PAPAFI-441546 format. One line per field, with one value per residue (C-alpha): x negated, y, z; residue in three letters; chain. Coordinates in pm, whole numbers. Layout:
xx [X/...] .
yy [Y/...] .
zz [Z/...] .
code [ALA/...] .
unit [A/...] .
end
This chain:
xx [1082/1213/1584/1792/2095/2339/2605/2377/2299/2515/2359/2013/2073/2166/1857/1628/1765/1715/1387/1172/1262/1191/895/1049/970/1113/1175/1090/1293/1137/1011/802/642/549/267/407/107/-23/303/488/832/1115/1317/1192/1400/1298/1416/1404/1595/1605/1449/1720/2031/2228/2145/1927/1927/1847/1794/1694/1378/1364/1088/902/731/403/334/382/503/848/1012/1294/1410/1555/1750/1730/1510/1630/1517/1473/1390/1156/974/993/896/913/1081/1150/1525/1859/2062/2361/2247/2342/2378/2343/2474/2153/1846/1532/1361/1666/1690/1323/1341/1648/1457/1155/1314/1675/1653/1276/1189/850/794/510/405/624/490/531/274/406/524/436/664/485/262/228/225/-41/-32/-367/-256/42/66/375/351/64/-83/-127/-226/-75/-244/-143/18/-266/-525/-329/-317/-695/-751/-538/-788/-675/-1006/-1288/-1217/-1355/-1697/-1681/-1391/-1147/-774/-689/-407/-588/-823/-1189/-1455/-1796/-2091/-2460/-2716/-3049/-3283/-3003/-3107/-2913/-2695/-2845/-2797/-2498/-2713/-2891/-2723/-2879/-2826/-2584/-2352/-1992/-1699/-1342/-1150/-783/-681/-344/-225/-67/-378/-625/-970/-1253/-1591/-1712/-1975/-2182/-2133/-2105/-2110/-2358/-2267/-2424/-2329/-2405/-2250/-1985/-1800/-1921/-1789/-1690/-2037/-2225/-2030/-1904/-2080/-1805/-1887/-1715/-1886/-1887/-1929/-1996/-1947/-2173/-1867/-1502/-1317/-951/-949/-667/-396/-547/-643/-995/-1267/-1630/-1585/-1426/-1438/-1433/-1256/-1304/-1044/-1255/-1128/-762/-628/-268/-281/-471/-140/-237/-376/-144/162/24/-48/298/477/265/393/752/724/566/243/57/-169/-213/-503/-408/-559/-547/-630/-915/-1158/-1528/-1811/-2138/-2457/-2284/-2148/-1786/-1766/-1400/-1080/-1137/-928/-1050/-942/-950/-1208/-1068/-1196/-1076/-1031/-827/-636/-721/-630/-495/-632/-901/-1248/-1499/-1861/-2152/-2344/-2081/-2083/-1806/-1552/-1261/-1366/-1463/-1098/-1053/-1029/-1147/-1138/-1253/-1236/-1176/-1469/-1598/-1957/-2207/-2298/-2535/-2342/-2051/-1853/-1793/-1594/-1400/-1029/-787/-753/-1130/-1200/-1508/-1407/-1629/-1512/-1711/-1687/-1624/-1585/-1793/-2067/-2351/-2231/-2362/-2370/-2052/-1876/-1979/-1867/-1534/-1466/-1570/-1342/-1050/-1079/-1121/-811/-613/-719/-638/-297/-218/-264/-114/240/359/503/537/165/76/313/149/-172/-55/203/440/621/306/182/511/485/128/215/519/307/68/357/520/186/103/-244/-459/-730/-502/-638/-978/-1153/-1084/-826/-837/-714/-723/-661/-613/-766/-587/-451/-466/-141/5/33/-267/-264/-195/-398/-235/-292/-378/-453/-404/-696/-788/-523/-763/-657/-284/-77/-372/-220/146/268/606/436/349/-3/-117/27/-250/-456/-738/-956/-915/-641/-740/-479/-174/-72/-49/113/387/499/615/995/965/722/953/1237/1022/923/1284/1383/1112/1216/1576/1456/1236/1489/1774/1589/1261/1226/1370/1182/865/975/1025/684/527/677/557/206/178/283/35/-278/-202/-396/-700/-678/-726/-1047/-1165/-1118/-1333/-1600/-1643/-1544/-1800/-1960/-1987/-1654/-1459/-1085/-903/-602/-578/-240/-76/280/182/-14/264/519/288/271/648/703/490/658/1012/924/785/1086/1322/1125/1112/1488/1530/1361/1463/1789/1854/1665/1792/1947/1751/1928/1999/1921/1969/1953/1728/2003/2374/2596/2940/3239/3345/3096/3126/3117/3471/3603/3721/3589/3226/2940/2684/2331/2025/1698/1353/1477/1771/2144/2277/2634/2727/3050/3135/2818/2648/2437/2435/2235/2398/2441/2657/2394/2346/2002/1805/1763/2050/2083/2209/2278/2154/1933] .
yy [-148/-502/-416/-668/-524/-813/-659/-724/-1085/-1240/-1024/-1093/-1469/-1430/-1221/-1464/-1760/-1578/-1410/-1621/-1536/-1778/-1682/-1489/-1289/-944/-824/-453/-157/2/-112/-424/-518/-830/-853/-1063/-1031/-1385/-1566/-1408/-1493/-1398/-1299/-1242/-1316/-1262/-1550/-1571/-1734/-1921/-2256/-2461/-2250/-2247/-1884/-1768/-1476/-1430/-1085/-973/-772/-508/-389/-62/175/-6/-310/-638/-472/-562/-419/-454/-198/-278/5/-165/-434/-795/-972/-1333/-1489/-1787/-1771/-1616/-1687/-1522/-1735/-1748/-1800/-1650/-1777/-1595/-1318/-1254/-1490/-1864/-2119/-2321/-2317/-2180/-2524/-2665/-2369/-2369/-2746/-2689/-2431/-2657/-3001/-2964/-2680/-2718/-2348/-2207/-2014/-1896/-2087/-2013/-1749/-1651/-1370/-1018/-794/-425/-191/-31/-333/-569/-949/-1061/-1431/-1599/-1776/-1858/-2210/-2338/-2287/-2044/-1880/-1504/-1204/-870/-541/-177/-26/224/-54/-253/55/97/-262/-199/67/365/405/229/-18/61/-71/-396/-638/-382/-451/-123/-69/158/458/361/528/507/551/545/570/738/483/225/203/-42/100/-62/188/334/602/754/883/819/1040/935/1066/983/1036/905/768/775/556/730/609/945/1102/1341/1232/1387/1466/1245/986/1249/1513/1333/1518/1478/1300/1106/761/538/243/278/64/-183/-540/-481/-345/-616/-931/-887/-875/-652/-348/-14/317/676/927/1299/1522/1822/2047/2024/1841/1748/1399/1163/1394/1432/1773/1906/1795/1684/1378/1051/679/386/127/-238/-395/-710/-830/-815/-1151/-1025/-865/-553/-445/-388/-34/90/-14/137/463/464/417/702/921/819/891/1227/1218/1547/1410/1074/982/945/690/579/221/227/-9/67/27/59/92/-65/-365/-436/-389/-467/-321/-35/236/594/730/1062/1059/1139/1482/1825/2093/2234/1957/1715/1719/2077/2203/2457/2324/2340/2400/2187/2322/2581/2735/2995/2907/3027/2806/2480/2401/2278/2144/1808/1480/1179/803/527/312/-40/37/206/503/782/1069/865/991/689/634/369/352/342/-36/-90/-121/56/301/462/772/890/1259/1276/1654/1825/1563/1746/1875/2160/2115/2324/2112/1784/1903/2022/1696/1484/1681/1658/1282/1230/1441/1251/920/1028/1166/856/655/924/973/1281/1225/1600/1653/1385/1531/1869/1739/1443/1472/1182/1218/1187/909/723/749/623/337/226/187/-39/-254/-287/-401/-601/-447/-648/-379/-75/86/-81/84/324/482/860/1142/1513/1840/2182/2500/2674/3023/3303/3349/3017/2672/2445/2244/1878/1575/1373/1022/1007/1001/631/456/87/-189/-469/-681/-659/-980/-1187/-1287/-1352/-1336/-1226/-981/-615/-531/-449/-771/-1034/-871/-1037/-730/-464/-213/109/335/204/-57/214/469/217/225/587/624/934/752/450/680/850/510/393/716/668/304/415/643/375/94/291/493/335/-39/-128/149/-18/-343/-157/8/-335/-455/-144/-167/-535/-467/-181/-369/-730/-741/-571/-815/-1108/-957/-863/-1227/-1342/-1081/-1175/-1543/-1753/-1460/-1413/-1407/-1387/-1323/-1408/-1194/-1305/-1471/-1144/-1278/-1539/-1289/-1030/-1283/-1382/-1016/-978/-1284/-1121/-783/-928/-1144/-844/-620/-890/-941/-569/-556/-834/-625/-271/-324/-27/199/536/779/1107/1436/1618/1301/1346/1023/1026/856/933/725/623/715/354/74/-164/-445/-337/-321/-579/-654/-652/-885/-963/-1029/-1141/-997/-982/-1059/-817/-828/-584/-513/-436/-236/-125/5/99/-93/-39/-170/-323/20/143/371/377/253/299/-68/-189/-560/-612/-909/-762/-488] .
zz [2551/2506/2528/2335/2164/2209/1991/1693/1783/1511/1240/1379/1357/991/920/1101/911/583/663/432/70/-212/-426/-713/-1023/-1092/-1447/-1408/-1526/-1834/-2174/-2231/-2563/-2760/-3015/-3302/-3533/-3468/-3389/-3686/-3541/-3776/-3472/-3116/-2809/-2449/-2229/-1850/-1567/-1239/-1159/-992/-1052/-1379/-1451/-1739/-1983/-2352/-2501/-2848/-2891/-3164/-3394/-3339/-3577/-3507/-3721/-3535/-3213/-3075/-2765/-2513/-2258/-1915/-1756/-1414/-1264/-1240/-925/-814/-1149/-1195/-1530/-1875/-2236/-2580/-2846/-3219/-3178/-3273/-2979/-2837/-2605/-2247/-1954/-2017/-1767/-1768/-1548/-1708/-1729/-1908/-2145/-2246/-2310/-2525/-2730/-2778/-2811/-2924/-3177/-3240/-3219/-3136/-2815/-2593/-2284/-1985/-1746/-1381/-1357/-1284/-1567/-1576/-1767/-2059/-2127/-2423/-2413/-2663/-2766/-2819/-3141/-3358/-3215/-3040/-2660/-2706/-2400/-2385/-2178/-2081/-2165/-2153/-2461/-2490/-2485/-2744/-2966/-2933/-3038/-3345/-3454/-3248/-3064/-2887/-2609/-2265/-2170/-1978/-1937/-1791/-1787/-1957/-1708/-1460/-1482/-1516/-1302/-1470/-1229/-1319/-1042/-1104/-1267/-1212/-847/-632/-353/-45/237/414/575/273/-42/-382/-686/-957/-1227/-1310/-1542/-1544/-1842/-1741/-2040/-2087/-1746/-1669/-1516/-1679/-1793/-1594/-1749/-2037/-2121/-2301/-2029/-1692/-1362/-1077/-755/-469/-346/-46/133/401/656/916/879/515/433/620/531/174/-162/-301/-90/-20/-98/15/-267/-258/-559/-608/-609/-506/-782/-813/-963/-1061/-933/-583/-438/-479/-239/-241/-20/-135/-71/-311/-100/-199/35/3/340/233/114/99/-243/-130/28/390/357/80/281/602/420/262/596/736/451/518/891/808/1002/969/694/524/293/-72/-307/-672/-787/-1039/-1206/-1163/-1412/-1219/-1422/-1719/-1529/-1441/-1063/-1013/-872/-627/-464/-496/-158/22/302/647/742/854/591/310/130/412/784/810/1141/1227/1162/1448/1359/1478/1779/1866/2215/2181/2455/2237/1945/2113/2193/1834/1587/1698/1508/1710/1671/1924/1818/1875/1772/2001/1782/1877/2027/2160/2457/2679/2997/3186/3115/3407/3370/3385/3012/2876/2600/2336/2148/1845/1748/1372/1345/1464/1445/1621/1957/2163/2537/2561/2300/2462/2805/2668/2483/2782/3013/2770/2728/3103/3169/2908/3062/3419/3325/3124/3443/3668/3795/3604/3258/3204/3273/3017/2761/2809/2648/2431/2151/2219/1887/1676/1905/1852/1472/1476/1712/1513/1199/1391/1513/1170/1024/1340/1328/1570/1575/1589/1907/1901/1607/1321/1552/1510/1731/1657/1837/1680/1826/2113/2051/2304/2490/2369/2523/2481/2160/2222/2123/1846/1716/1346/1061/984/820/845/839/749/1048/988/1008/1126/1459/1364/1723/1852/2085/2078/1959/2315/2461/2497/2220/2029/2090/2360/2277/2448/2612/2421/2678/2943/2710/2630/2994/2983/2927/2708/2481/2463/2359/2094/1951/1929/1757/1494/1459/1394/1114/958/995/836/574/471/529/189/12/135/-31/-357/-316/-270/-598/-783/-639/-732/-1091/-1112/-1003/-1096/-1423/-1272/-978/-1216/-1355/-1007/-906/-1194/-1114/-747/-743/-557/-376/-2/188/-138/-92/-415/-498/-860/-800/-709/-710/-453/-243/-262/-139/145/247/217/435/706/665/679/977/1165/1086/1208/1529/1605/1545/1800/2071/1971/1785/1560/1798/1921/1676/1704/1763/1435/1239/865/662/360/159/145/370/244/456/514/542/244/499/588/231/-20/-369/-263/-344/-77/-200/-1/-132/30/378/374/304/43/-59/-420/-450/-802/-964/-636/-387/-10/283/589/752/464/315/-59/-163/-481/-569/-786/-859/-1213/-1436/-1765/-1912] .
code [MET/LYS/THR/LEU/TYR/LEU/LYS/HIS/SER/LEU/LEU/LEU/MET/VAL/LEU/MET/LEU/LEU/SER/HIS/PRO/VAL/LEU/ALA/LEU/THR/ILE/PRO/ALA/GLY/THR/ILE/TYR/PHE/ASP/ASN/THR/LYS/THR/LYS/TYR/SER/ASN/VAL/GLN/PHE/VAL/PHE/GLY/LYS/GLU/SER/VAL/ALA/GLU/SER/TYR/ILE/TYR/ASN/MET/THR/THR/THR/ASN/LYS/GLU/GLY/LEU/TRP/LYS/ILE/ASN/PHE/THR/SER/SER/VAL/ALA/ASP/MET/TYR/ARG/TYR/THR/PHE/SER/ASN/THR/THR/LEU/SER/THR/GLY/ARG/VAL/ASN/GLN/SER/PHE/PRO/ALA/LEU/LYS/ASP/TYR/ILE/SER/ASN/SER/ILE/ASN/CYS/ASN/ARG/THR/ALA/THR/ARG/GLU/ASP/PRO/ILE/THR/ALA/GLY/CYS/VAL/PHE/VAL/PRO/GLU/SER/GLY/ASP/ASN/TRP/THR/GLN/GLY/THR/TRP/MET/SER/LEU/SER/GLU/TRP/GLU/LYS/GLN/GLN/GLY/GLY/GLY/ALA/THR/PRO/SER/GLY/PRO/CYS/SER/GLY/THR/LEU/PRO/ILE/VAL/TYR/ILE/GLU/THR/GLN/ASN/HIS/ALA/ALA/ILE/THR/SER/LYS/GLU/ASP/TYR/ILE/ASN/ALA/SER/PHE/TYR/ILE/ASP/ALA/LEU/ASN/THR/GLY/TYR/ASP/ASN/PHE/ALA/THR/LYS/SER/THR/PRO/LEU/ALA/MET/GLN/ILE/LYS/GLY/ARG/GLY/ASN/TYR/THR/TRP/ARG/ASP/PHE/ASP/LYS/LYS/PRO/TYR/LYS/ILE/LYS/PHE/ASN/ASP/LYS/TYR/ALA/VAL/LEU/GLY/MET/PRO/ALA/ASN/LYS/HIS/TRP/CYS/LEU/MET/ALA/PHE/ALA/ASP/ASP/ASP/LEU/GLY/TYR/LEU/ARG/ASN/PRO/VAL/GLY/PHE/GLN/ILE/SER/GLU/TYR/LEU/ASN/LEU/LEU/TRP/THR/PRO/HIS/TYR/VAL/PRO/VAL/GLU/VAL/ILE/LEU/ASN/GLY/GLN/TYR/TRP/GLY/LEU/TYR/PHE/LEU/THR/GLU/HIS/VAL/ARG/ILE/GLY/LYS/ASN/ARG/LEU/PRO/ILE/LYS/GLU/LEU/GLU/ASP/ASN/CYS/SER/ASN/PRO/ASP/SER/ILE/THR/GLY/GLY/TRP/LEU/VAL/GLU/ILE/ASP/ASN/TYR/ASP/GLU/ASN/GLY/ASN/VAL/SER/PHE/THR/GLU/GLY/ASN/GLY/GLN/PHE/VAL/MET/ILE/THR/PRO/LYS/SER/PRO/GLU/VAL/LEU/SER/THR/ALA/GLU/ARG/ASN/TYR/LEU/THR/ASN/GLN/LEU/SER/MET/LEU/ASN/SER/ARG/LEU/TYR/GLY/SER/SER/GLU/SER/GLN/LEU/GLN/ALA/ILE/LEU/ASP/PHE/ASN/GLU/ALA/ALA/LYS/PHE/TYR/LEU/ILE/GLN/GLU/ILE/LEU/GLU/ASP/CYS/GLU/SER/TYR/HIS/GLY/SER/CYS/PHE/LEU/TYR/LYS/ASP/ARG/ASP/LYS/ALA/GLY/GLU/ALA/GLN/LYS/LYS/TRP/CYS/PHE/GLY/PRO/VAL/TRP/ASP/PHE/GLY/ASN/SER/TYR/ASN/ARG/HIS/ALA/GLU/ARG/PHE/VAL/TYR/ASP/GLN/PRO/ILE/TRP/PRO/GLN/TYR/TRP/ILE/GLY/GLN/LEU/ALA/ASN/TRP/PRO/ALA/PHE/GLN/LYS/ALA/VAL/LYS/GLU/GLN/TRP/TYR/ILE/PHE/TYR/HIS/ASP/TYR/GLN/ASP/ARG/VAL/ARG/SER/ASP/ILE/GLU/SER/PHE/THR/SER/LEU/VAL/SER/GLN/ALA/ALA/VAL/LEU/ASP/GLY/LYS/ARG/TRP/ASN/GLY/THR/GLN/ASN/PHE/ARG/ASN/ASN/SER/GLN/MET/THR/ASN/ARG/LYS/ASN/ALA/PHE/LEU/ASN/ASN/TYR/ASN/TRP/ARG/ILE/ASN/TRP/LEU/TYR/SER/VAL/TRP/GLY/GLU/GLY/ILE/LYS/PRO/ASP/ASN/TYR/GLN/PRO/SER/THR/THR/ALA/ILE/GLU/THR/SER/PRO/LEU/GLN/THR/THR/ASN/VAL/THR/LYS/VAL/PHE/ARG/ASN/GLY/GLN/ILE/TYR/ILE/ILE/HIS/GLY/ASP/LYS/THR/TYR/ASP/ILE/THR/GLY/ARG/GLU/VAL/GLY/THR/VAL/PHE/VAL/GLU/HIS/PRO] .
unit [A/A/A/A/A/A/A/A/A/A/A/A/A/A/A/A/A/A/A/A/A/A/A/A/A/A/A/A/A/A/A/A/A/A/A/A/A/A/A/A/A/A/A/A/A/A/A/A/A/A/A/A/A/A/A/A/A/A/A/A/A/A/A/A/A/A/A/A/A/A/A/A/A/A/A/A/A/A/A/A/A/A/A/A/A/A/A/A/A/A/A/A/A/A/A/A/A/A/A/A/A/A/A/A/A/A/A/A/A/A/A/A/A/A/A/A/A/A/A/A/A/A/A/A/A/A/A/A/A/A/A/A/A/A/A/A/A/A/A/A/A/A/A/A/A/A/A/A/A/A/A/A/A/A/A/A/A/A/A/A/A/A/A/A/A/A/A/A/A/A/A/A/A/A/A/A/A/A/A/A/A/A/A/A/A/A/A/A/A/A/A/A/A/A/A/A/A/A/A/A/A/A/A/A/A/A/A/A/A/A/A/A/A/A/A/A/A/A/A/A/A/A/A/A/A/A/A/A/A/A/A/A/A/A/A/A/A/A/A/A/A/A/A/A/A/A/A/A/A/A/A/A/A/A/A/A/A/A/A/A/A/A/A/A/A/A/A/A/A/A/A/A/A/A/A/A/A/A/A/A/A/A/A/A/A/A/A/A/A/A/A/A/A/A/A/A/A/A/A/A/A/A/A/A/A/A/A/A/A/A/A/A/A/A/A/A/A/A/A/A/A/A/A/A/A/A/A/A/A/A/A/A/A/A/A/A/A/A/A/A/A/A/A/A/A/A/A/A/A/A/A/A/A/A/A/A/A/A/A/A/A/A/A/A/A/A/A/A/A/A/A/A/A/A/A/A/A/A/A/A/A/A/A/A/A/A/A/A/A/A/A/A/A/A/A/A/A/A/A/A/A/A/A/A/A/A/A/A/A/A/A/A/A/A/A/A/A/A/A/A/A/A/A/A/A/A/A/A/A/A/A/A/A/A/A/A/A/A/A/A/A/A/A/A/A/A/A/A/A/A/A/A/A/A/A/A/A/A/A/A/A/A/A/A/A/A/A/A/A/A/A/A/A/A/A/A/A/A/A/A/A/A/A/A/A/A/A/A/A/A/A/A/A/A/A/A/A/A/A/A/A/A/A/A/A/A/A/A/A/A/A/A/A/A/A/A/A/A/A/A/A/A/A/A/A/A/A/A/A/A/A/A/A/A/A/A/A/A/A/A/A/A/A/A/A/A/A/A/A/A/A/A/A/A/A/A/A/A/A/A/A/A/A/A/A/A/A/A/A/A/A/A/A/A/A/A/A/A/A/A/A/A/A/A/A/A/A/A/A/A/A/A/A/A/A/A/A/A/A/A/A/A/A/A/A/A/A] .
end
């Protein structure tokens, strides 16, 4: 699989040299607001620019129909800026040939105008910057427009020090009992205040709904004070735009020091590569028994069923020979759980497989599962690729594997690694085993090695090292890589920016809530953490390109974006821009990647 495409060597050298982007601020597309009630500026200008390049911008803000509230709208995002400030100035608008430090000093010292302190924290469209005072160089905070409106008298503020930028999940356990077990549920009630974030409220403080809650996880439950939870509603509810179900998780991501991005990015790539099903999640803030509990992620629990993994569900203790062929959901596990099916892999490693659905096996079910896993193992180490492909879906396996490589997940085939098999149908070929759904990316980017995940692994990586030897699997991987490299790698970068903007204010409060507790991982400086994640992501993409090139173009490939007839690299009057580890070409009012395909991100010089 380590074929080096020499014809791309020159481009690869350029990408490698430029693979570590400078920490930068993005002014987002959309409307941002300024609360002028304390500063009482006669005119408000929004000023931002670069640190060491003579490039800054000044734009007028305008009043709204709400007293003291000014606004500015950006039709497109502006990337690679350094800092920003709001000032009481009437300077000429547009681009200024000064660096931001020089321009802000000019405002303060040469023309003696008031301004806010300079800022580098992320900006979320639709939010209000609220100065603390009317003093020169005043500090301030960002809050959602809806929260600002409430504080002006439009309604009560949420309980606890919530950011007001995310839905709030209120949970009250019976008698305010602590959640101390991951085996036994305790009774509780809940309601959700969506705070005008685009989701619907669910239940109310006066009429909450019943639920049960317990702990979940292994390392994250044992070693962190900010713990994850499993929750079960008393009925199937559709909450926060996700399909109805009883079973949910409140994920803490307390082990993720890269801006909570590991799992969201892994899930997003799974969506792009079109695995059969990917868990959905919504960032929320949790108030537990009246106390602020921090930033969590309400996430769909991995299970078989309607609105989840869409295969036939197999009942516990079933002995019907026509039914026990599926559907199965099992996990390659690293904990010796009761009911595991264990065996020795062809390379001598001891493997434990935990049945997740069904959980309680009849003798017939256990025999069937044991035989299936033994056959899969023997064929994996056999000599017939066609026999292996008859029981293992190489295409789904390739998608799953590629996600692990992009995230450099050190634990990818060691734990939280799921496989499923649908039920066989009479008269049809046997249903194949498939890898998926994706779940835990907590050990992504921890090794930072220019090696595949199965090459000298930190923990045993079951089956994948042998699977990677099969030519048909190698081809399937390179086809999926071609799709991702050409269609989705830059979309992921845009998703990272959007996610960071969405959760950054809640991350600050979460940092204050859990600071000083056991194994605390501080993501308060989300811009810094996001850039650390991007550095890892860009490095990994570049390394995979060095071994796979552009991959293999699949038959009947249809790009997700429209390619131009002639690559802009071959035309004149173009501007080449380097952003987030990639080269882009601006031609007229459109932006293209290096393959000549039009991309959604447009780099502009003004709102």
